[in-house]
N, C-alpha and C positions, 0 to 999 in steps of 0.2 A: 152146312147149315140148311135147314129146311126152308122151302120157299116162303112159308108162313111165319118164320121166326123173325123176331125183331133184330135189326142189324146191330143194336147196342150190345147184344149178348156176345157177339163174336169179336168185339173190339178188344185189342190186346192191351195189356198193361204197359204204360209208357214210362213210368217212374220207378226208380229203385227204392224209393221210400214207400212206406205203407200209407196209402191215402185214405183218410177217414172222414166220414160225415157224422156229426154229433146230433142226435135226435132226443130232445128233452124239452118239456114245456117250461122249465125253470131257467131263465137266463143266467142266474148266478151260478147254477150247477154247471151249465154249459161252459161258462167262463172259467170255472175252477178246473174242469176237465181239460179245456183247451190249454190253460196255463201249464198243467202237468205234462200233457202229451207233447206240446210244442217245444219243450226243452230237449226232446229226444231227436238226435240227428237222423234217425231212420223212420220218423213218423211225421206226417204232414196233415194238418186239418184243412180239408178242402171245402167244407160246407157245414152249415148249422140249420137245424129244423126245429120249429117249436111245436109241431104236431105231426101225426102219422102221415097225413096226405103230403105234407111238404117233404117228409123223409122219403116217401116213395118217389116223388118227383125228382128229388136230388139224386137218389140212387140210380134212377133210370137215365137221367141226363148226364151225370158225371161219372158213372161207373167207378165208384171208389172201390178200394180193396175191402173195406169194412164199413158197416154202420154200427155205431154204439147206440143202442135203442132202449129207451124207457118203455115200460108197459103202459102205464096210465098217462094218456095224453088226450087232448081234445081233438075233435073232428074225426080222427081215426086212431084207435089204440095201437099199441105196439104189436099185438098179436096179429091183427089184420094187416098192418103195414109190413110185418115180416113175411106173411104169406104172399102178399103181392110182390114184394121185392124178390123173393126166392122163385116165384113163378116167372117174373119178367127178366130178372138178372140172376140166374142161379149161381154165378161165380162170385157174387158179392156176399161176403160173410156178414152175419149179424151177430154181434155180441150184446147180450141183454144186460143192462144196468138197472137194477130194480130194488124197490123196498119190499117186494113180495117174496115170501119164503115158503108159501104153501106148495105142496107137491103138485097139486092139480094144475095150478096156474103156470108153474115153471115147466111142467111136462108138456102142457099145451103148446107153449112157444118153442120148446125144443123140437116137438113133432112138426111144427110149422116150418122148421128149417134152421133155427138159430144154432150157431156153433157152440154156444155156451152162455153162461150167465155169471155175473158178479153182483154182490149186494152193494148198495149205495154207501154203506159204511166203509167199504174197502176203497182206499184212495192211495195216491202216491205210487210206490213201487208195485203194489198189487195190481193196479190198473194197467200199468205199463207191461208187467209180466203177462197179464191176461191177454192183452193185445198181441204180444209176440207169440204166445202159445197158440192162439187161433191161427196166426199167419203160418206157423210151422205145422199146423194140423193136429196139435194136442187137444185133449178134452179139457175144457174149462168148467169143471164141476168139482165142488168140494167132495172128498171121498164119502163122508157120511151121508149127505143128502143125495149124492149121486147114486149110491146103492139103492136108496129108497125109490128114487125116480125110475131107475132101470127095472126094479121089481114091479113097480106099478105099470110101467109100459108093457111088460109081458102079460099083464092081465087084461089089457085093452083088446077089443075085437080085432082079429087079425085082418090086415090089409095086404094080401099077398103081393110080393114083388115078383113079377113074371120075367125071368131071364130070357134072353133071346135064344133061339134054337142052337143047341150045341154049346152054350155059354154057361159054365158052372164055376162055382168057387172051387179052386184047387185045394189040395190038402194043406199046402203052405199058406194059402190065403186064409183058410179056416183057422190055422194056428195063430196067425197074426191077428185075426179078428178076435179070437178068444183072449189073447194077451192084452189087446186094446180094451176089451170089456173089463179087464181087471185094473185098468187105469195105468198100465205101463206106457212109458214114453217110447218114442221111436228108438232112441238110443238104448234104453233098457231092453226093448224087444230085440234089437240087433244083437246085443250081448247075450241074451238068453238063448237065442237060436244059432249063435255063431255065424252070423251073416253080416254083410256090410250095411251101414245106415242107408245108403242110397237104394239098396235092394229092398229094404223095408218100405221106404217111401214109394218105390215103384209098385210094390204089391198093394199098398194102401190105395194108390191111384187107381189100380185095376179094380179093387174092391168097391171103391166109391162109384166107379163107372158102372159096374155090374148091378149094384144095388140102387143106382140112380140117386145118390146122396152126395153131399158136398163137405161133410165133416165127419170126424171120428164119432162124435156124439150121435149124429144121425145114423151112422153105420151100425153102431151098437143097438140102438133102438130098433132099426130095421131087422137086424140079426135076431133079436129076441122075438119080434112080431112074426117073423117068417119061419122060425124054427132052425135057423143056422146056429143059434146060440140057445143054451138052456140056462136055467137059473143057477145051476152048479158052476157055469162058466164065469159068473160075475161075483162069486164068493171070494 
């Protein structure tokens, strides 16, 4: 850890459960989410925030595994809150729960570091599955809108990711990144390449480290913006 780094970033996860902070300015929605998620033995709600500033504070102090984040909130919106959380606590995943479906809005928050998004009309099993998908490193994007978002990401001005001297994506890592861009799960990728699931996970961890990202979604966007992926790779 760098001398200037916050000590909270290095704190290790203590619980086998997925620890979640809920951030939404509607108390009834937070209660509904809490009721759904609290039924799951592997999920624990550790905090609730009614605005973006509170979400950042709780994420920084409690270091949950995940924040489920609304976009439209008072004091600080979900976009800025996500940016601050990912800067201060890069290992805290952000899953966006929103009513917004426009490409630009969703792309902005994905580029800020969110691991994925779900629409507020999705409840019950869909929310639980989205949480578990983020935990296991899967992309939480519906295929149709995901394709549009990735294509739009490729048109944005490039922000190069400078790899350390001698550090490059290997041929195998590029293969896995391309399959990830097509929406394939870790299991499907392992089967397609004839390798073990833990090998895929290890390669993804190396890809994330080299591209300085924390999720498959971020990795694909970074891959498009830096030239590791082409538009043909996401067809």
